[in-house]
C-alpha positions in Angstrom: -13.7 41.0 -31.3 -13.6 37.2 -30.9 -10.9 35.3 -33.1 -12.6 31.7 -33.9 -13.8 30.9 -36.9 -16.4 29.2 -38.7 -15.9 25.6 -39.3 -16.9 24.3 -42.8 -19.2 21.5 -42.9 -17.2 18.2 -43.4 -14.6 19.5 -41.5 -12.1 17.2 -39.1 -9.6 17.5 -36.1 -6.8 16.7 -38.6 -7.8 19.2 -40.8 -5.8 21.9 -41.1 -7.3 25.6 -41.1 -6.1 28.8 -40.9 -6.3 30.6 -38.3 -6.3 34.5 -37.7 -2.2 35.3 -37.3 -2.0 32.4 -40.7 -0.2 29.8 -39.9 -1.8 26.8 -40.7 -3.1 24.4 -37.3 -5.1 22.1 -36.6 -7.0 21.7 -33.5 -5.2 19.1 -31.7 -3.2 21.9 -30.0 -5.7 22.2 -27.9 -4.4 18.5 -26.3 -0.8 19.7 -26.1 -2.4 22.7 -24.6 -4.1 19.7 -22.6 -0.6 17.9 -22.6 1.2 21.6 -21.2 -1.6 21.6 -18.7 -1.4 18.7 -17.1 2.4 19.0 -17.2 1.7 22.0 -15.2 -0.4 19.6 -12.8 1.8 16.7 -13.2 4.9 19.2 -12.0 2.5 20.0 -8.6 1.8 16.8 -7.4 5.4 15.5 -7.6 6.7 19.1 -5.9 4.0 17.9 -3.2 4.5 14.2 -2.8 8.5 15.5 -2.3 7.1 18.1 0.1 5.9 14.9 2.1 8.8 13.0 1.6 11.1 15.4 2.7 8.9 16.1 6.6 7.0 13.4 6.5 8.5 10.2 6.5 6.5 8.2 8.5 3.4 8.8 6.5 4.4 6.7 3.7 3.5 2.4 3.4 6.7 1.2 3.4 10.1 1.6 5.6 13.0 3.0 3.0 14.4 -0.8 2.7 11.1 -1.4 1.2 11.7 0.9 -1.3 13.4 -0.7 -5.3 15.9 1.5 -4.4 17.2 1.5 -0.8 17.4 5.3 -0.6 16.3 7.4 2.6 13.0 9.5 2.7 14.9 12.4 2.2 16.6 12.1 -0.7 13.3 10.3 -2.6 12.0 14.0 -1.6 14.6 16.0 -2.9 14.1 13.6 -6.9 10.1 14.7 -6.6 10.5 17.9 -5.7 13.1 19.1 -7.8 11.5 17.1 -11.2 8.3 19.3 -10.2 9.7 22.2 -9.8 11.5 21.2 -13.2 7.5 20.1 -14.5 6.3 23.3 -13.1 8.9 25.3 -16.3 8.5 23.2 -18.4 5.0 23.5 -19.3 4.9 27.1 -18.7 7.6 26.8 -22.1 5.1 24.6 -23.9 2.1 26.7 -23.4 4.6 29.6 -25.1 5.3 27.5 -28.3 8.9 26.7 -27.3 10.7 23.8 -29.1 12.8 23.0 -26.3 10.5 23.0 -23.3 9.1 20.5 -25.4 12.2 18.0 -26.1 12.3 18.7 -22.3 9.2 18.3 -21.5 9.2 14.5 -23.1 12.1 13.7 -20.9 10.6 15.2 -17.7 7.9 12.9 -18.0 10.1 10.0 -19.2 12.0 10.4 -16.4 9.0 11.3 -13.6 7.1 8.0 -14.8 10.8 6.1 -13.8 10.9 7.5 -10.3 6.9 7.2 -9.7 7.4 3.4 -11.0 10.2 2.7 -8.1 8.4 4.5 -5.5 5.3 2.5 -6.2 5.3 0.1 -3.2 5.1 4.0 -0.7 2.5 5.2 -2.1 0.9 3.1 -5.0 -2.7 5.1 -6.0 -0.8 8.6 -6.3 2.5 7.2 -8.0 -0.2 5.4 -10.6 -2.4 8.5 -11.2 1.3 10.1 -12.0 2.6 7.2 -13.9 0.2 8.5 -15.9 -0.5 11.5 -16.6 3.2 11.0 -17.8 1.9 8.7 -20.6 -0.5 11.3 -21.4 2.2 14.3 -21.4 4.2 12.0 -23.6 1.6 11.6 -25.8 0.6 15.1 -26.3 4.8 16.4 -26.8 5.3 13.7 -29.2 2.2 13.0 -31.4 0.9 16.9 -32.4 4.0 18.5 -29.9 4.8 20.4 -33.7 1.5 22.2 -34.1 2.4 25.3 -31.1 5.2 26.3 -32.2 6.1 30.7 -30.6 5.0 33.4 -32.5 
């Protein structure tokens, strides 16, 4: 059978309704799952950006001295790779409804945005896209994150 329920005619997304497990939830829980999936994608993008920085220094638009922080691309590669792998793990934790993952997801998204702001001169379009994803993730987890709980 299906776990779907009929909603009353005047239903709004902010109005709680009973889910089959007996918990209260609103339609905003979908936005939290969207944030978790975006965190998984952002982590994958960060890891790709890290691998490119590690293995192909000449790919980026400016030399290392043209970046906001004058660090070689190997260090940037490891930074992006670490952020990406942690973001993927945290995204999976959010999908499982873990509180620690919500908190760490916000922290990782903030750190990712700051790292990409500093890396902006090297790859402006890609970094801008990742920063926009980070903002969506922070909003989803901070505003509506409490609706996803572990069972």
